[in-house]
N, CA, C and O atoms as a DFTB+ gen file, in Angstrom:
788 C
 N C O
     1  1     142.561     106.043     117.718
     2  2     143.354     107.203     118.129
     3  2     143.287     107.356     119.645
     4  3     142.205     107.271     120.225
     5  1     144.438     107.582     120.298
     6  2     144.425     107.833     121.734
     7  2     143.597     109.074     122.063
     8  3     143.561     110.026     121.285
     9  1     142.939     109.058     123.205
    10  2     142.102     110.177     123.614
    11  2     142.537     110.674     124.985
    12  3     143.027     109.905     125.812
    13  1     142.350     111.968     125.213
    14  2     142.679     112.545     126.506
    15  2     141.740     111.969     127.566
    16  3     140.535     111.868     127.337
    17  1     142.281     111.595     128.715
    18  2     141.451     111.096     129.800
    19  2     140.513     112.203     130.272
    20  3     140.970     113.311     130.552
    21  1     139.218     111.931     130.366
    22  2     138.282     112.949     130.869
    23  2     138.443     113.117     132.374
    24  3     138.934     112.219     133.058
    25  1     138.033     114.254     132.874
    26  2     138.190     114.518     134.303
    27  2     137.401     113.525     135.148
    28  3     137.795     113.243     136.280
    29  1     136.297     112.989     134.629
    30  2     135.513     112.047     135.439
    31  2     136.241     110.720     135.652
    32  3     135.850     109.937     136.517
    33  1     137.297     110.457     134.872
    34  2     138.124     109.284     135.127
    35  2     138.693     109.341     136.544
    36  3     138.832     108.311     137.204
    37  1     139.021     110.546     137.008
    38  2     139.659     110.716     138.310
    39  2     138.661     110.719     139.464
    40  3     139.057     110.830     140.624
    41  1     137.372     110.597     139.156
    42  2     136.362     110.482     140.204
    43  2     136.312     109.081     140.791
    44  3     135.678     108.869     141.825
    45  1     136.962     108.131     140.159
    46  2     136.966     106.751     140.641
    47  2     137.803     106.626     141.922
    48  3     138.517     107.552     142.307
    49  1     137.697     105.471     142.564
    50  2     138.515     105.203     143.736
    51  2     139.999     105.347     143.375
    52  3     140.425     105.015     142.269
    53  1     140.753     105.843     144.324
    54  2     142.160     106.160     144.070
    55  2     142.954     104.950     143.612
    56  3     143.797     105.073     142.723
    57  1     142.710     103.794     144.191
    58  2     143.434     102.585     143.792
    59  2     143.128     102.200     142.346
    60  3     143.996     101.685     141.641
    61  1     141.916     102.445     141.915
    62  2     141.548     102.157     140.529
    63  2     142.236     103.140     139.582
    64  3     142.749     102.748     138.534
    65  1     142.241     104.416     139.959
    66  2     142.893     105.425     139.127
    67  2     144.385     105.146     139.003
    68  3     144.947     105.240     137.912
    69  1     145.028     104.801     140.118
    70  2     146.475     104.564     140.108
    71  2     146.854     103.448     139.147
    72  3     147.856     103.550     138.438
    73  1     146.060     102.385     139.120
    74  2     146.349     101.289     138.197
    75  2     145.926     101.632     136.776
    76  3     146.574     101.227     135.811
    77  1     144.836     102.381     136.653
    78  2     144.351     102.760     135.335
    79  2     145.274     103.721     134.607
    80  3     145.249     103.790     133.379
    81  1     146.086     104.460     135.342
    82  2     147.024     105.397     134.715
    83  2     148.231     104.684     134.091
    84  3     148.889     105.225     133.203
    85  1     148.505     103.490     134.555
    86  2     149.646     102.757     134.009
    87  2     149.428     102.458     132.532
    88  3     148.374     101.961     132.134
    89  1     150.421     102.762     131.742
    90  2     150.310     102.568     130.299
    91  2     149.756     103.777     129.568
    92  3     149.864     103.868     128.345
    93  1     149.163     104.710     130.308
    94  2     148.716     105.957     129.697
    95  2     149.937     106.832     129.401
    96  3     151.023     106.596     129.930
    97  1     149.750     107.833     128.559
    98  2     150.865     108.703     128.208
    99  2     150.696     110.079     128.832
   100  3     149.640     110.703     128.731
   101  1     151.756     110.533     129.476
   102  2     151.815     111.862     130.074
   103  2     152.349     112.828     129.027
   104  3     153.375     112.570     128.398
   105  1     151.646     113.946     128.844
   106  2     152.017     114.929     127.824
   107  2     152.286     116.277     128.495
   108  3     151.498     116.741     129.319
   109  1     153.405     116.895     128.132
   110  2     153.748     118.221     128.655
   111  2     154.128     119.127     127.489
   112  3     155.125     118.900     126.804
   113  1     153.316     120.150     127.280
   114  2     153.578     121.077     126.181
   115  2     154.224     122.344     126.720
   116  3     153.717     122.983     127.642
   117  1     155.364     122.690     126.114
   118  2     156.078     123.912     126.468
   119  2     156.351     124.647     125.162
   120  3     157.226     124.251     124.392
   121  1     155.612     125.701     124.917
   122  2     155.728     126.384     123.638
   123  2     155.280     125.463     122.518
   124  3     154.170     124.932     122.548
   125  1     156.139     125.275     121.534
   126  2     155.827     124.402     120.399
   127  2     156.283     122.966     120.621
   128  3     156.069     122.105     119.768
   129  1     156.906     122.709     121.754
   130  2     157.450     121.374     122.034
   131  2     156.538     120.600     122.972
   132  3     156.037     121.146     123.955
   133  1     156.322     119.314     122.661
   134  2     155.543     118.446     123.538
   135  2     156.391     117.244     123.929
   136  3     156.902     116.530     123.065
   137  1     156.540     117.021     125.231
   138  2     157.259     115.868     125.761
   139  2     156.226     114.800     126.109
   140  3     155.214     115.098     126.743
   141  1     156.477     113.561     125.697
   142  2     155.523     112.468     125.923
   143  2     156.239     111.275     126.549
   144  3     157.313     110.877     126.097
   145  1     155.639     110.714     127.583
   146  2     156.184     109.516     128.200
   147  2     155.080     108.593     128.673
   148  3     153.989     109.051     129.012
   149  1     155.350     107.304     128.701
   150  2     154.382     106.309     129.169
   151  2     154.519     106.134     130.677
   152  3     155.616     105.894     131.182
   153  1     153.412     106.253     131.388
   154  2     153.423     106.134     132.851
   155  2     153.656     104.673     133.235
   156  3     152.921     103.783     132.807
   157  1     154.691     104.438     134.049
   158  2     155.062     103.068     134.416
   159  2     155.031     102.800     135.918
   160  3     155.214     101.660     136.345
   161  1     154.801     103.835     136.723
   162  2     154.793     103.628     138.170
   163  2     153.948     104.698     138.845
   164  3     154.087     105.887     138.554
   165  1     153.068     104.267     139.751
   166  2     152.206     105.193     140.485
   167  2     152.094     104.744     141.937
   168  3     152.415     103.606     142.281
   169  1     151.632     105.661     142.779
   170  2     151.308     105.349     144.166
   171  2     149.994     106.009     144.543
   172  3     149.693     107.113     144.088
   173  1     149.209     105.329     145.378
   174  2     147.924     105.857     145.837
   175  2     148.041     106.426     147.242
   176  3     148.710     105.855     148.104
   177  1     147.385     107.553     147.459
   178  2     147.267     108.161     148.790
   179  2     145.784     108.384     149.022
   180  3     145.154     109.248     148.413
   181  1     145.239     107.558     149.943
   182  2     143.794     107.315     149.982
   183  2     143.081     107.936     151.176
   184  3     142.667     107.224     152.090
   185  1     142.939     109.231     151.176
   186  2     142.071     109.877     152.144
   187  2     142.721     110.279     153.454
   188  3     143.910     110.040     153.665
   189  1     141.933     110.893     154.341
   190  2     142.470     111.483     155.570
   191  2     142.991     110.481     156.592
   192  3     143.759     110.854     157.478
   193  1     142.590     109.219     156.487
   194  2     143.048     108.216     157.446
   195  2     144.346     107.535     157.033
   196  3     144.953     106.814     157.825
   197  1     144.765     107.761     155.807
   198  2     146.018     107.184     155.297
   199  2     147.180     107.962     155.905
   200  3     147.437     109.102     155.519
   201  1     147.876     107.353     156.847
   202  2     148.937     108.049     157.584
   203  2     150.151     108.371     156.724
   204  3     151.032     109.112     157.159
   205  1     150.212     107.833     155.525
   206  2     151.302     108.170     154.613
   207  2     150.970     109.405     153.780
   208  3     151.832     109.936     153.079
   209  1     149.729     109.858     153.856
   210  2     149.271     110.978     153.041
   211  2     149.454     112.306     153.759
   212  3     149.326     112.384     154.981
   213  1     149.754     113.344     152.996
   214  2     149.811     114.693     153.570
   215  2     148.479     115.066     154.208
   216  3     148.440     115.825     155.177
   217  1     147.395     114.535     153.666
   218  2     146.053     114.884     154.142
   219  2     145.777     114.387     155.555
   220  3     144.855     114.874     156.210
   221  1     146.559     113.426     156.034
   222  2     146.328     112.904     157.386
   223  2     146.613     113.965     158.447
   224  3     146.206     113.813     159.598
   225  1     147.302     115.024     158.072
   226  2     147.600     116.123     159.004
   227  2     146.553     117.218     158.924
   228  3     146.672     118.249     159.586
   229  1     145.537     116.998     158.120
   230  2     144.472     117.978     157.985
   231  2     144.695     118.923     156.817
   232  3     145.694     118.832     156.104
   233  1     143.751     119.826     156.637
   234  2     143.817     120.778     155.536
   235  2     144.722     121.939     155.910
   236  3     144.467     122.648     156.884
   237  1     145.779     122.129     155.131
   238  2     146.725     123.212     155.355
   239  2     146.913     123.967     154.037
   240  3     146.345     123.598     153.009
   241  1     147.717     125.025     154.086
   242  2     147.998     125.766     152.856
   243  2     148.626     124.856     151.816
   244  3     148.370     125.004     150.621
   245  1     149.453     123.908     152.266
   246  2     150.112     122.999     151.332
   247  2     149.154     121.971     150.759
   248  3     149.198     121.669     149.566
   249  1     148.281     121.430     151.616
   250  2     147.440     120.300     151.190
   251  2     146.067     120.710     150.678
   252  3     145.284     119.848     150.278
   253  1     145.754     121.993     150.680
   254  2     144.412     122.439     150.288
   255  2     144.016     121.919     148.913
   256  3     142.846     121.614     148.685
   257  1     144.966     121.815     147.999
   258  2     144.673     121.328     146.653
   259  2     144.123     119.910     146.691
   260  3     143.261     119.554     145.888
   261  1     144.621     119.094     147.624
   262  2     144.147     117.704     147.720
   263  2     142.666     117.625     148.053
   264  3     142.014     116.624     147.756
   265  1     142.134     118.674     148.667
   266  2     140.725     118.696     149.055
   267  2     139.846     119.245     147.937
   268  3     138.641     119.420     148.119
   269  1     140.441     119.514     146.792
   270  2     139.705     120.055     145.662
   271  2     139.069     118.971     144.818
   272  3     139.075     117.801     145.199
   273  1     138.519     119.350     143.670
   274  2     137.839     118.396     142.798
   275  2     138.813     117.459     142.099
   276  3     139.987     117.800     141.953
   277  1     138.359     116.294     141.663
   278  2     139.225     115.345     140.966
   279  2     139.723     115.912     139.645
   280  3     139.025     116.671     138.972
   281  1     140.955     115.526     139.285
   282  2     141.548     115.998     138.040
   283  2     142.387     117.249     138.208
   284  3     142.899     117.798     137.231
   285  1     142.530     117.703     139.454
   286  2     143.373     118.866     139.737
   287  2     144.805     118.387     139.969
   288  3     145.025     117.310     140.521
   289  1     145.771     119.194     139.545
   290  2     147.188     118.866     139.705
   291  2     147.658     119.309     141.086
   292  3     147.425     120.445     141.499
   293  1     148.317     118.405     141.789
   294  2     148.907     118.701     143.105
   295  2     150.410     118.511     142.987
   296  3     150.893     117.391     142.822
   297  1     151.148     119.614     143.074
   298  2     152.604     119.570     142.972
   299  2     153.195     120.085     144.273
   300  3     152.822     121.160     144.743
   301  1     154.109     119.332     144.853
   302  2     154.759     119.783     146.084
   303  2     156.251     119.483     146.020
   304  3     156.716     118.705     145.187
   305  1     156.978     120.119     146.917
   306  2     158.432     120.003     146.959
   307  2     158.843     119.056     148.083
   308  3     158.304     119.135     149.187
   309  1     159.797     118.159     147.808
   310  2     160.363     117.294     148.843
   311  2     161.864     117.542     148.931
   312  3     162.518     117.860     147.937
   313  1     162.393     117.391     150.136
   314  2     163.823     117.592     150.396
   315  2     164.298     118.969     149.944
   316  3     165.491     119.184     149.732
   317  1     163.353     119.902     149.796
   318  2     163.719     121.251     149.418
   319  2     164.231     121.401     148.002
   320  3     164.741     122.463     147.643
   321  1     164.106     120.343     147.170
   322  2     164.687     120.437     145.829
   323  2     163.970     119.644     144.741
   324  3     164.226     119.887     143.562
   325  1     163.085     118.708     145.080
   326  2     162.453     117.870     144.069
   327  2     160.942     118.089     144.052
   328  3     160.280     117.965     145.083
   329  1     160.401     118.414     142.877
   330  2     158.960     118.524     142.716
   331  2     158.368     117.137     142.468
   332  3     159.011     116.269     141.878
   333  1     157.134     116.946     142.929
   334  2     156.434     115.680     142.740
   335  2     155.060     115.957     142.142
   336  3     154.355     116.869     142.573
   337  1     154.689     115.154     141.142
   338  2     153.422     115.324     140.443
   339  2     152.371     114.360     140.979
   340  3     152.579     113.147     141.010
   341  1     151.244     114.917     141.398
   342  2     150.101     114.142     141.862
   343  2     148.840     114.624     141.156
   344  3     148.747     115.781     140.744
   345  1     147.878     113.726     141.023
   346  2     146.578     114.077     140.465
   347  2     145.520     113.767     141.522
   348  3     145.461     112.649     142.036
   349  1     144.689     114.751     141.845
   350  2     143.659     114.586     142.863
   351  2     142.571     113.641     142.337
   352  3     142.204     113.679     141.163
   353  1     142.068     112.795     143.241
   354  2     141.099     111.763     142.860
   355  2     139.850     111.796     143.753
   356  3     139.762     112.547     144.725
   357  1     138.911     110.960     143.378
   358  2     137.648     110.724     144.085
   359  2     136.754     111.959     144.058
   360  3     136.545     112.526     142.985
   361  1     136.225     112.393     145.187
   362  2     135.213     113.455     145.154
   363  2     135.759     114.749     145.764
   364  3     136.740     114.745     146.509
   365  1     135.107     115.831     145.432
   366  2     135.479     117.127     145.974
   367  2     135.413     117.097     147.501
   368  3     134.473     116.555     148.083
   369  1     136.414     117.682     148.131
   370  2     136.541     117.788     149.595
   371  2     137.056     116.517     150.255
   372  3     137.301     116.510     151.461
   373  1     137.226     115.434     149.487
   374  2     137.816     114.207     150.024
   375  2     139.271     114.151     149.557
   376  3     139.523     114.013     148.360
   377  1     140.236     114.255     150.484
   378  2     141.643     114.392     150.090
   379  2     142.305     113.071     149.704
   380  3     142.710     112.290     150.565
   381  1     142.406     112.840     148.418
   382  2     143.071     111.639     147.910
   383  2     143.766     112.016     146.606
   384  3     143.343     112.939     145.911
   385  1     144.831     111.293     146.284
   386  2     145.589     111.626     145.070
   387  2     146.456     110.450     144.652
   388  3     146.735     109.541     145.433
   389  1     146.872     110.500     143.397
   390  2     147.816     109.528     142.856
   391  2     149.123     110.244     142.543
   392  3     149.135     111.261     141.849
   393  1     150.210     109.708     143.055
   394  2     151.550     110.210     142.739
   395  2     152.058     109.484     141.502
   396  3     152.069     108.254     141.461
   397  1     152.477     110.240     140.496
   398  2     153.091     109.645     139.308
   399  2     154.585     109.554     139.582
   400  3     155.274     110.569     139.685
   401  1     155.077     108.321     139.699
   402  2     156.451     108.112     140.143
   403  2     157.459     107.942     139.016
   404  3     158.627     108.294     139.180
   405  1     157.028     107.407     137.868
   406  2     157.993     107.140     136.801
   407  2     157.295     107.042     135.460
   408  3     156.124     106.671     135.372
   409  1     158.041     107.385     134.415
   410  2     157.568     107.234     133.040
   411  2     158.703     106.674     132.191
   412  3     159.866     106.691     132.593
   413  1     158.344     106.183     131.019
   414  2     159.316     105.757     130.018
   415  2     159.155     106.654     128.797
   416  3     158.055     106.791     128.260
   417  1     160.244     107.257     128.366
   418  2     160.232     108.143     127.202
   419  2     161.072     107.504     126.102
   420  3     162.245     107.211     126.332
   421  1     160.513     107.280     124.920
   422  2     161.275     106.666     123.831
   423  2     162.569     107.430     123.545
   424  3     162.571     108.654     123.414
   425  1     163.672     106.674     123.451
   426  2     164.953     107.273     123.126
   427  2     165.654     107.960     124.274
   428  3     166.710     108.563     124.083
   429  1     165.080     107.879     125.478
   430  2     165.658     108.534     126.656
   431  2     165.950     107.477     127.717
   432  3     165.124     106.597     127.962
   433  1     167.119     107.559     128.342
   434  2     167.466     106.622     129.409
   435  2     166.439     106.690     130.524
   436  3     166.059     107.774     130.968
   437  1     165.989     105.517     130.976
   438  2     164.995     105.472     132.057
   439  2     165.547     106.076     133.340
   440  3     164.775     106.453     134.222
   441  1     166.855     106.174     133.460
   442  2     167.468     106.780     134.635
   443  2     167.096     108.256     134.760
   444  3     167.211     108.832     135.841
   445  1     166.657     108.864     133.675
   446  2     166.283     110.282     133.712
   447  2     164.842     110.506     134.154
   448  3     164.459     111.627     134.486
   449  1     164.036     109.432     134.158
   450  2     162.604     109.607     134.435
   451  2     162.045     108.567     135.394
   452  3     160.827     108.413     135.482
   453  1     162.906     107.842     136.121
   454  2     162.443     106.726     136.947
   455  2     162.268     107.095     138.413
   456  3     162.469     106.253     139.289
   457  1     161.906     108.311     138.686
   458  2     161.571     108.742     140.038
   459  2     160.749     110.010     139.940
   460  3     160.835     110.718     138.937
   461  1     159.947     110.319     140.964
   462  2     159.062     111.488     140.863
   463  2     159.801     112.800     140.661
   464  3     159.334     113.662     139.917
   465  1     160.956     112.966     141.318
   466  2     161.734     114.187     141.131
   467  2     162.356     114.267     139.751
   468  3     162.342     115.323     139.119
   469  1     162.902     113.154     139.282
   470  2     163.512     113.118     137.947
   471  2     162.456     113.371     136.871
   472  3     162.686     114.109     135.913
   473  1     161.302     112.745     137.050
   474  2     160.202     112.911     136.104
   475  2     159.826     114.390     135.976
   476  3     159.706     114.914     134.868
   477  1     159.644     115.052     137.112
   478  2     159.241     116.458     137.083
   479  2     160.323     117.337     136.464
   480  3     160.015     118.283     135.739
   481  1     161.562     117.034     136.741
   482  2     162.645     117.820     136.136
   483  2     162.646     117.651     134.617
   484  3     162.797     118.626     133.881
   485  1     162.479     116.415     134.150
   486  2     162.508     116.141     132.714
   487  2     161.318     116.785     131.997
   488  3     161.451     117.288     130.882
   489  1     160.145     116.763     132.657
   490  2     158.930     117.297     132.044
   491  2     158.693     118.774     132.385
   492  3     157.666     119.337     132.006
   493  1     159.609     119.388     133.078
   494  2     159.485     120.810     133.444
   495  2     158.191     121.067     134.231
   496  3     157.431     121.991     133.941
   497  1     157.979     120.222     135.223
   498  2     156.813     120.352     136.096
   499  2     157.261     120.966     137.413
   500  3     158.186     120.470     138.057
   501  1     156.595     122.052     137.811
   502  2     156.949     122.708     139.067
   503  2     155.704     123.312     139.708
   504  3     154.581     123.036     139.286
   505  1     155.913     124.133     140.725
   506  2     154.800     124.672     141.516
   507  2     153.833     125.517     140.681
   508  3     152.690     125.724     141.087
   509  1     154.277     126.003     139.527
   510  2     153.393     126.827     138.694
   511  2     152.170     126.057     138.211
   512  3     151.172     126.666     137.827
   513  1     152.233     124.724     138.225
   514  2     151.101     123.893     137.803
   515  2     150.192     123.498     138.961
   516  3     149.116     122.940     138.745
   517  1     150.619     123.783     140.181
   518  2     149.849     123.363     141.352
   519  2     148.466     124.006     141.353
   520  3     148.340     125.222     141.209
   521  1     147.429     123.183     141.516
   522  2     146.061     123.677     141.580
   523  2     145.388     123.862     140.240
   524  3     144.214     124.229     140.185
   525  1     146.101     123.616     139.161
   526  2     145.510     123.759     137.833
   527  2     144.834     122.459     137.397
   528  3     145.105     121.390     137.943
   529  1     143.963     122.569     136.418
   530  2     143.259     121.399     135.903
   531  2     144.167     120.643     134.949
   532  3     144.881     121.242     134.146
   533  1     144.132     119.327     135.045
   534  2     144.898     118.477     134.137
   535  2     144.193     118.477     132.781
   536  3     143.221     117.749     132.580
   537  1     144.680     119.285     131.867
   538  2     144.044     119.408     130.558
   539  2     145.021     120.049     129.586
   540  3     146.058     120.576     129.987
   541  1     144.681     119.998     128.313
   542  2     145.573     120.473     127.262
   543  2     145.859     121.970     127.407
   544  3     146.980     122.416     127.163
   545  1     144.849     122.739     127.801
   546  2     145.036     124.189     127.933
   547  2     146.060     124.540     129.003
   548  3     146.704     125.587     128.941
   549  1     146.202     123.663     129.975
   550  2     147.172     123.881     131.047
   551  2     148.588     123.555     130.584
   552  3     149.566     124.053     131.142
   553  1     148.684     122.710     129.557
   554  2     149.995     122.269     129.082
   555  2     150.436     120.961     129.691
   556  3     151.563     120.518     129.471
   557  1     149.545     120.328     130.467
   558  2     149.837     119.015     131.051
   559  2     148.568     118.192     130.999
   560  3     147.542     118.592     131.550
   561  1     148.630     117.039     130.339
   562  2     147.458     116.185     130.236
   563  2     147.893     114.725     130.070
   564  3     149.069     114.433     129.853
   565  1     146.916     113.815     130.177
   566  2     147.181     112.377     130.075
   567  2     146.243     111.781     129.034
   568  3     145.051     112.085     129.007
   569  1     146.798     110.926     128.177
   570  2     145.998     110.243     127.161
   571  2     145.915     108.750     127.453
   572  3     146.761     108.187     128.148
   573  1     144.897     108.133     126.917
   574  2     144.664     106.703     127.120
   575  2     145.820     105.881     126.547
   576  3     146.567     106.367     125.699
   577  1     145.967     104.641     127.008
   578  2     147.066     103.790     126.539
   579  2     147.038     103.568     125.036
   580  3     145.980     103.570     124.408
   581  1     148.209     103.378     124.483
   582  2     148.331     103.094     123.048
   583  2     148.432     101.593     122.793
   584  3     148.506     101.162     121.642
   585  1     148.434     100.802     123.850
   586  2     148.489      99.340     123.716
   587  2     147.330      98.742     124.497
   588  3     146.813      99.367     125.423
   589  1     146.918      97.523     124.124
   590  2     145.794      96.871     124.787
   591  2     146.082      96.540     126.237
   592  3     147.118      95.955     126.554
   593  1     145.165      96.916     127.120
   594  2     145.379      96.680     128.552
   595  2     145.444      95.192     128.892
   596  3     146.029      94.817     129.908
   597  1     144.856      94.350     128.063
   598  2     144.850      92.929     128.388
   599  2     146.261      92.355     128.436
   600  3     146.473      91.281     128.999
   601  1     147.226      93.057     127.852
   602  2     148.604      92.571     127.846
   603  2     149.490      93.258     128.888
   604  3     150.679      92.956     128.983
   605  1     148.924      94.172     129.661
   606  2     149.714      94.860     130.680
   607  2     149.961      93.923     131.865
   608  3     149.107      93.105     132.207
   609  1     151.109      94.046     132.473
   610  2     151.431      93.298     133.683
   611  2     151.863      94.273     134.759
   612  3     152.721      95.127     134.539
   613  1     151.249      94.131     135.937
   614  2     151.438      95.099     137.013
   615  2     151.907      94.387     138.277
   616  3     151.381      93.344     138.663
   617  1     152.910      94.986     138.903
   618  2     153.388      94.483     140.194
   619  2     152.932      95.443     141.285
   620  3     153.053      96.659     141.139
   621  1     152.409      94.895     142.379
   622  2     151.953      95.704     143.509
   623  2     152.957      95.569     144.651
   624  3     153.355      94.460     145.006
   625  1     153.363      96.697     145.225
   626  2     154.323      96.682     146.331
   627  2     153.932      97.747     147.356
   628  3     153.080      98.590     147.077
   629  1     154.546      97.714     148.535
   630  2     154.355      98.833     149.464
   631  2     154.923     100.124     148.865
   632  3     155.812     100.088     148.015
   633  1     154.402     101.248     149.318
   634  2     154.894     102.533     148.844
   635  2     156.286     102.811     149.386
   636  3     156.704     102.232     150.389
   637  1     156.983     103.687     148.722
   638  2     158.378     103.975     149.054
   639  2     158.466     105.135     150.042
   640  3     157.796     106.155     149.883
   641  1     159.304     104.961     151.067
   642  2     159.590     106.049     151.996
   643  2     158.472     106.384     152.959
   644  3     158.361     107.532     153.389
   645  1     157.624     105.399     153.318
   646  2     156.508     105.687     154.229
   647  2     156.585     104.820     155.488
   648  3     155.553     104.401     156.014
   649  1     157.773     104.554     155.961
   650  2     157.939     103.718     157.152
   651  2     157.296     104.337     158.394
   652  3     157.022     103.632     159.365
   653  1     157.058     105.628     158.370
   654  2     156.455     106.334     159.499
   655  2     154.936     106.127     159.572
   656  3     154.307     106.567     160.534
   657  1     154.344     105.474     158.584
   658  2     152.889     105.472     158.411
   659  2     152.167     104.374     159.178
   660  3     151.009     104.083     158.881
   661  1     152.821     103.759     160.155
   662  2     152.161     102.772     160.991
   663  2     151.518     101.658     160.183
   664  3     152.177     101.055     159.336
   665  1     150.232     101.370     160.429
   666  2     149.575     100.262     159.719
   667  2     149.438     100.501     158.214
   668  3     149.101      99.581     157.469
   669  1     149.692     101.709     157.774
   670  2     149.564     102.018     156.344
   671  2     150.867     101.855     155.574
   672  3     150.882     101.951     154.347
   673  1     151.951     101.610     156.283
   674  2     153.233     101.531     155.575
   675  2     153.351     100.279     154.707
   676  3     154.092     100.281     153.724
   677  1     152.638      99.222     155.052
   678  2     152.736      97.985     154.287
   679  2     151.662      97.809     153.228
   680  3     151.622      96.778     152.557
   681  1     150.794      98.796     153.067
   682  2     149.741      98.686     152.060
   683  2     150.358      98.548     150.670
   684  3     151.302      99.260     150.328
   685  1     149.824      97.637     149.883
   686  2     150.348      97.415     148.531
   687  2     149.719      98.415     147.569
   688  3     148.955      98.046     146.677
   689  1     150.052      99.677     147.763
   690  2     149.436     100.773     147.034
   691  2     150.411     101.443     146.067
   692  3     150.153     102.547     145.587
   693  1     151.511     100.788     145.787
   694  2     152.425     101.223     144.713
   695  2     152.262     100.233     143.564
   696  3     152.253      99.021     143.780
   697  1     152.136     100.746     142.353
   698  2     151.864      99.915     141.188
   699  2     152.924     100.179     140.121
   700  3     153.163     101.321     139.729
   701  1     153.548      99.104     139.666
   702  2     154.632      99.215     138.687
   703  2     154.265      98.421     137.445
   704  3     153.971      97.228     137.521
   705  1     154.285      99.087     136.311
   706  2     154.026      98.422     135.040
   707  2     155.312      97.754     134.586
   708  3     156.295      98.431     134.284
   709  1     155.310      96.438     134.538
   710  2     156.527      95.706     134.219
   711  2     156.590      95.258     132.767
   712  3     157.616      94.756     132.309
   713  1     155.480      95.442     132.041
   714  2     155.488      95.040     130.629
   715  2     154.462      95.840     129.854
   716  3     153.288      95.881     130.221
   717  1     154.905      96.477     128.780
   718  2     154.009      97.123     127.829
   719  2     154.296      96.491     126.474
   720  3     155.453      96.462     126.056
   721  1     153.298      95.990     125.782
   722  2     153.554      95.381     124.477
   723  2     154.325      96.321     123.547
   724  3     154.005      97.504     123.424
   725  1     155.337      95.768     122.904
   726  2     156.141      96.499     121.922
   727  2     157.009      97.594     122.529
   728  3     157.598      98.395     121.803
   729  1     157.092      97.634     123.872
   730  2     157.931      98.668     124.481
   731  2     158.958      98.089     125.439
   732  3     160.104      98.538     125.469
   733  1     158.555      97.095     126.223
   734  2     159.447      96.510     127.212
   735  2     159.768      95.060     126.875
   736  3     159.095      94.426     126.062
   737  1     160.816      94.551     127.522
   738  2     161.123      93.133     127.435
   739  2     160.051      92.353     128.193
   740  3     159.335      92.938     129.006
   741  1     159.921      91.040     127.947
   742  2     158.943      90.239     128.692
   743  2     159.164      90.363     130.195
   744  3     160.308      90.477     130.637
   745  1     158.085      90.343     130.998
   746  2     158.195      90.550     132.437
   747  2     158.732      89.322     133.154
   748  3     158.748      88.226     132.593
   749  1     159.179      89.510     134.416
   750  2     159.572      88.353     135.216
   751  2     158.386      87.421     135.416
   752  3     157.233      87.848     135.353
   753  1     158.673      86.157     135.656
   754  2     157.597      85.172     135.732
   755  2     156.699      85.382     136.945
   756  3     155.572      84.885     136.958
   757  1     157.165      86.109     137.971
   758  2     156.358      86.272     139.176
   759  2     155.433      87.485     139.102
   760  3     154.757      87.790     140.084
   761  1     155.383      88.184     137.969
   762  2     154.510      89.340     137.834
   763  2     153.078      88.879     137.554
   764  3     152.850      87.858     136.904
   765  1     152.131      89.650     138.058
   766  2     150.727      89.311     137.894
   767  2     150.175      89.960     136.636
   768  3     150.442      91.130     136.359
   769  1     149.412      89.200     135.886
   770  2     148.768      89.754     134.696
   771  2     147.433      90.370     135.098
   772  3     146.630      89.749     135.795
   773  1     147.211      91.613     134.642
   774  2     146.002      92.324     135.024
   775  2     145.115      92.507     133.793
   776  3     145.601      92.808     132.703
   777  1     143.809      92.319     133.984
   778  2     142.846      92.585     132.927
   779  2     141.985      93.772     133.314
   780  3     141.494      93.836     134.441
   781  1     141.794      94.707     132.408
   782  2     140.986      95.881     132.651
   783  2     139.818      95.875     131.684
   784  3     139.959      95.479     130.527
   785  1     138.688      96.306     132.154
   786  2     137.515      96.393     131.279
   787  2     137.577      97.687     130.477
   788  3     136.683      97.961     129.676
C-alpha cells in the first residue's frame, strides 16, 4: 500500500528530494473530493547562494516560508496570475525548496497539468496553503510511488526561466520523469535510467 511521505523525507538534500518526488503521487482533498496526480517534473532551489532562488535576495515577507522547517508548503504568485507549489527542504533556517512543475492525472490531458501554474489551477492550490505543513490534515500531501523506482527514467536539464542566474543558470537541477511503468510509453533512447535505494 502506498504511504504518505514523512516530513523527515524533506530533510534530505534538495537535489535528492527533487528526484525522489518523481513518481510519487500528489493528493489534494477539497471537501469529499480528492484529486490525485503522479509527479513528473521538479526543480531544485538550493540555498542562499543559488542565484535562481528567491532566497538569494535574503529573508523577506515573501521568502520567510523558505527559511522554515522542511515539509512546509511554499506557494507564491508569478506574473501576477499563476500560483506555484514548492516544498521546503533540508534544515530549519536554511532556505531551500523543490518546485513541483508537472503531474500526470489519469484521464486528464497533460496539457492541463504540465506546468507549475496549470498544476496549481487544476489542484486548487493557492496562497491559502502557504506556510502550512504538507500533510493530510492540510488537504495537500504526497504519497510514495505506486511503481518500482528501478524502472523509472529521469532526464536532467537546466531549470526553466533562470537565465538571470549567472553561473547557476546552467545547473542541471530540473528533473523530468520520462517513463513510469504502466503509465507512459517507453522513453527515448537517450534518457538515463536511475536506480533508487
